[in-house]
C-alpha positions as CSV (number, residue, x, y, z in Angstrom):
1,M,-33.5,34.4,-19.3
2,K,-35.9,32.5,-17.0
3,K,-34.4,30.9,-14.0
4,H,-35.4,27.3,-14.9
5,V,-33.9,27.7,-18.4
6,A,-30.6,28.9,-16.9
7,I,-30.5,26.1,-14.4
8,T,-31.3,23.6,-17.2
9,L,-28.5,25.0,-19.4
10,L,-26.1,24.9,-16.4
11,V,-26.8,21.3,-15.7
12,L,-26.5,20.3,-19.4
13,T,-23.2,22.2,-19.7
14,T,-21.9,20.6,-16.5
15,L,-22.9,17.1,-17.8
16,G,-21.3,17.8,-21.1
17,V,-18.0,19.0,-19.5
18,L,-17.9,15.9,-17.3
19,K,-18.7,13.6,-20.2
20,A,-15.8,15.1,-22.2
21,H,-13.2,15.0,-19.4
22,V,-14.2,12.4,-16.8
23,D,-14.8,8.7,-17.5
24,I,-15.2,5.5,-15.4
25,E,-12.9,2.7,-16.5
26,R,-12.6,-0.9,-15.4
27,Q,-9.2,-2.6,-15.3
28,D,-8.0,-5.8,-13.7
29,G,-11.0,-6.1,-11.4
30,G,-10.8,-2.4,-10.3
31,V,-12.9,0.6,-11.2
32,F,-11.0,3.9,-11.8
33,L,-12.1,7.5,-12.4
34,T,-10.3,8.8,-15.4
35,Y,-9.8,12.5,-15.6
36,Q,-8.1,13.9,-18.7
37,G,-6.4,10.5,-19.3
38,K,-5.1,9.9,-15.8
39,K,-6.6,7.1,-13.7
40,H,-7.6,7.7,-10.1
41,D,-8.4,4.9,-7.6
42,V,-11.3,6.7,-5.8
43,L,-12.4,3.4,-4.1
44,G,-8.9,2.9,-2.8
45,L,-8.7,6.4,-1.5
46,V,-12.0,5.9,0.4
47,L,-10.9,2.5,1.7
48,N,-7.6,4.0,2.9
49,Q,-9.4,6.9,4.7
50,G,-11.8,4.4,6.3
51,N,-8.9,2.2,7.4
52,T,-7.1,5.2,8.9
53,A,-10.2,6.2,10.8
54,L,-11.2,2.8,12.1
55,R,-8.0,0.8,12.7
56,Q,-6.8,-0.2,16.1
57,C,-3.0,0.0,16.3
58,R,-2.4,-0.2,20.1
59,D,-0.9,-3.8,19.7
60,V,1.3,-2.9,16.8
61,Q,4.7,-1.5,17.6
62,Q,6.9,0.7,15.4
63,I,10.4,-0.8,15.7
64,D,13.5,1.4,15.6
65,T,15.4,0.6,12.4
66,S,18.6,0.5,14.3
67,S,17.4,-2.1,16.9
68,P,18.7,-5.7,17.1
69,L,15.3,-7.0,15.8
70,A,15.5,-4.7,12.8
71,S,19.0,-5.9,12.1
72,L,17.8,-9.5,12.1
73,A,14.9,-8.6,9.8
74,L,17.2,-6.7,7.4
75,A,19.7,-9.6,7.4
76,A,16.9,-12.1,6.4
77,I,15.9,-9.8,3.5
78,Q,19.4,-9.1,2.4
79,H,20.0,-12.9,2.1
80,Y,16.8,-13.5,0.2
81,S,17.9,-12.9,-3.3
82,P,21.6,-11.7,-3.4
83,P,23.4,-9.8,-4.8
84,D,20.7,-7.2,-5.4
85,S,18.9,-7.7,-2.1
86,Q,22.1,-6.9,-0.2
87,S,21.6,-3.2,-0.8
88,A,18.3,-3.3,1.2
89,R,17.6,-0.3,3.5
90,L,14.8,-0.4,6.0
91,L,12.3,2.5,5.7
92,G,10.0,1.2,8.4
93,L,9.4,-1.8,10.5
94,R,6.2,-2.7,12.5
95,Q,5.7,-5.7,14.8
96,Q,2.8,-7.5,16.3
97,N,3.7,-10.5,18.4
98,A,6.0,-12.7,16.3
99,W,5.0,-10.9,13.0
100,L,7.0,-8.1,11.4
101,L,6.1,-5.9,8.4
102,A,9.1,-4.2,6.7
103,E,9.2,-1.5,4.1
104,L,12.4,-1.3,2.2
105,E,14.2,0.4,-0.6
106,F,17.1,-1.0,-2.7
107,T,19.8,0.4,-4.9
108,T,18.9,-1.6,-8.0
109,L,15.5,-3.2,-7.1
110,N,12.1,-1.7,-6.7
111,P,11.0,-0.8,-3.2
112,A,9.3,-3.6,-1.4
113,V,7.0,-4.5,1.6
114,V,7.9,-7.8,3.2
115,L,6.1,-9.8,5.9
116,L,8.4,-11.7,8.2
117,H,7.9,-14.1,11.2
118,S,10.2,-14.3,14.2
119,A,10.8,-17.3,16.3
120,Q,13.6,-18.1,18.8
121,E,15.9,-15.3,17.8
122,R,15.4,-16.1,14.1
123,V,13.6,-14.0,11.6
124,S,12.4,-15.4,8.3
125,I,10.4,-14.1,5.3
126,V,6.9,-15.5,4.9
127,D,6.7,-17.3,1.6
128,G,5.0,-15.3,-1.1
129,A,4.2,-12.3,1.2
130,I,6.4,-9.8,-0.6
131,W,5.2,-6.8,-2.6
132,S,7.7,-5.1,-4.9
133,G,7.2,-2.3,-7.4
134,T,4.6,0.2,-8.1
135,T,0.9,-0.3,-7.5
136,A,-0.2,2.3,-10.1
137,P,-3.0,3.1,-10.8
138,W,-4.2,1.7,-7.5
139,T,-3.8,3.5,-4.2
140,S,-0.7,1.8,-2.7
141,A,-1.6,1.1,1.0
142,P,-4.9,-0.8,0.5
143,F,-3.5,-2.6,-2.5
144,I,-0.4,-3.8,-0.7
145,R,-2.4,-4.7,2.5
146,R,-4.8,-6.8,0.5
147,Y,-2.0,-8.5,-1.6
148,I,-0.1,-9.6,1.5
149,R,-3.2,-10.6,3.4
150,E,-4.2,-12.9,0.6
151,R,-0.8,-14.6,0.7
152,A,-0.5,-14.8,4.5
153,P,-3.9,-15.2,6.0
154,L,-2.5,-16.1,9.4
155,A,-0.8,-12.7,9.8
156,P,-2.6,-10.4,12.3
157,P,-5.1,-8.1,10.6
158,E,-4.1,-5.2,12.9
159,L,-0.5,-5.4,11.6
160,M,-1.7,-5.1,8.0
161,D,-4.3,-2.4,8.9
162,C,-1.6,-0.3,10.6
163,F,0.7,-0.3,7.5
164,D,1.1,3.2,6.0
165,P,3.8,3.4,3.3
166,V,6.6,6.0,3.7
167,G,8.5,5.3,0.4
168,V,8.2,7.8,-2.4
169,L,7.0,5.1,-4.9
170,F,4.2,4.1,-2.6
171,K,2.9,7.7,-1.9
């Protein structure tokens, strides 16, 4: 077989296999690569890698979950929607100036990411700046960052950029 015929057949076979198994699908304003019926957020993965490479986190502090500030944040969350919120357990807490970003898990509720603001020894939840539940099929970190940014535009961008989920549901 001649070389150009073999290359043409290889390209056509590759395109046929891709057409049969890979598709591009639009959903809720997002574009997903579908492979054998499973959606993949390729744009989210690229955005997350770009964020990881370019973000500046020197002004964002990781707060020990057993610190007094973490206890204040946890108390604010536990009192937000009792009784279910009382089982909250901090997985991570980040701070930039008076702003806090908490990742939590609960016994009966979905895991959540909550933006809080501290002032004069008091910590409060920022209205509407709570993500709870799965982000599937979107990549979790960029989806949650964007969601909370839209609801709390005054929050420091670096705090949001430096959020990397640790919970199993968000991985």
